C-alpha positions in Angstrom: 12.0 14.4 -3.3 13.7 17.0 -1.1 14.6 20.4 -2.5 18.3 20.8 -3.2 20.1 23.3 -1.0 23.7 24.3 -1.7 26.2 26.2 0.5 27.0 29.8 -0.1 29.4 31.0 -2.8 31.9 31.8 -0.1 32.0 28.1 1.0 33.0 27.1 -2.5 35.4 30.1 -2.9 37.4 28.6 0.0 38.1 25.5 -2.1 35.5 23.1 -0.6 33.7 20.2 -2.4 30.2 19.1 -1.6 28.1 15.9 -1.6 24.3 16.0 -1.9 21.2 14.2 -2.9 17.6 14.6 -3.9 15.3 11.6 -4.4 17.3 9.1 -6.4 19.9 11.7 -7.6 23.2 11.7 -5.9 25.9 14.3 -6.8 29.3 15.5 -5.9 30.5 19.0 -6.6 34.2 19.0 -7.4 35.8 22.3 -6.9 38.8 23.5 -9.0 39.6 26.3 -6.5 42.9 25.6 -4.6 42.4 25.1 -0.9 45.3 27.3 0.0 44.6 31.0 -0.7 48.3 31.5 -1.7 47.8 29.0 -4.5 44.9 30.9 -6.1 45.3 33.1 -9.1 44.0 36.7 -8.9 41.0 37.3 -11.1 40.7 33.6 -12.2 37.2 32.2 -12.3 37.4 28.6 -10.9 34.9 25.9 -11.7 32.5 23.5 -10.0 31.9 20.2 -11.7 28.8 18.3 -10.8 29.3 14.5 -11.0 25.9 12.6 -11.0 24.9 9.1 -10.2 21.7 7.2 -9.2 21.3 6.2 -5.5 21.1 4.5 -3.2 24.9 3.7 -3.2 27.8 6.1 -2.6 29.9 7.3 -5.5 32.6 4.6 -5.3 29.9 1.9 -5.7 27.7 3.6 -8.3 27.8 4.2 -12.1 28.2 7.8 -13.1 25.3 9.1 -15.2 26.6 12.5 -16.1 28.8 15.5 -15.3 28.5 19.2 -16.0 30.8 22.1 -15.2 29.8 25.6 -14.1 31.8 28.8 -13.3 32.2 29.5 -9.6 30.2 32.7 -9.7 26.8 33.7 -8.3 25.2 33.1 -11.7 27.1 29.8 -12.1 25.9 28.6 -8.7 22.3 29.5 -9.6 22.6 27.7 -13.0 24.1 24.7 -11.2 21.2 24.6 -8.7 18.7 24.7 -11.6 20.5 22.0 -13.4 20.6 19.7 -10.4 16.9 20.3 -9.7 15.9 19.4 -13.3 18.1 16.2 -13.2 16.5 15.2 -9.9 13.0 15.5 -11.3 14.0 13.6 -14.5 15.5 10.8 -12.4 12.4 10.6 -10.2 10.2 10.3 -13.4 12.6 8.0 -15.3 15.3 6.3 -13.2 18.4 5.6 -15.2 18.7 2.1 -13.9 16.3 -0.4 -12.4 16.8 -1.4 -8.8 18.1 -4.7 -10.0 20.6 -3.1 -12.4 21.8 -0.8 -9.6 22.2 -3.7 -7.2 24.0 -5.8 -9.8 26.5 -3.0 -10.5 27.1 -2.5 -6.8 27.7 -6.2 -6.3 30.1 -6.4 -9.2 32.1 -3.4 -7.7 32.2 -5.1 -4.3 33.5 -8.4 -5.9 36.1 -6.5 -7.8 37.2 -4.7 -4.6 37.4 -7.9 -2.6 39.2 -10.0 -5.3 42.9 -10.4 -4.9 45.0 -8.6 -7.5 
């Protein structure tokens, strides 16, 4: 399992999202900060929401297994990193889904995607 590394606070304060992984854990950090500086409110603390799923597939083809929101502050970023590290260890010890369940979910999503509406 690889250690989780996140970008700096400044990266997120500019409105960027982030995708990452560690072992079987996959996550996307969704940022509530507007991308344009002129759209940001002075003094408002924006949020990062961590959306979690079990690999190996990308988010559109995987079943979400959790989400948690943190304030976009130095303390919030540290808490987020700790949360992700714990969840990665938990998933390594006790995968949420078996390989067969994961593959079946992926195949069902692909069939749904390919079927005519």
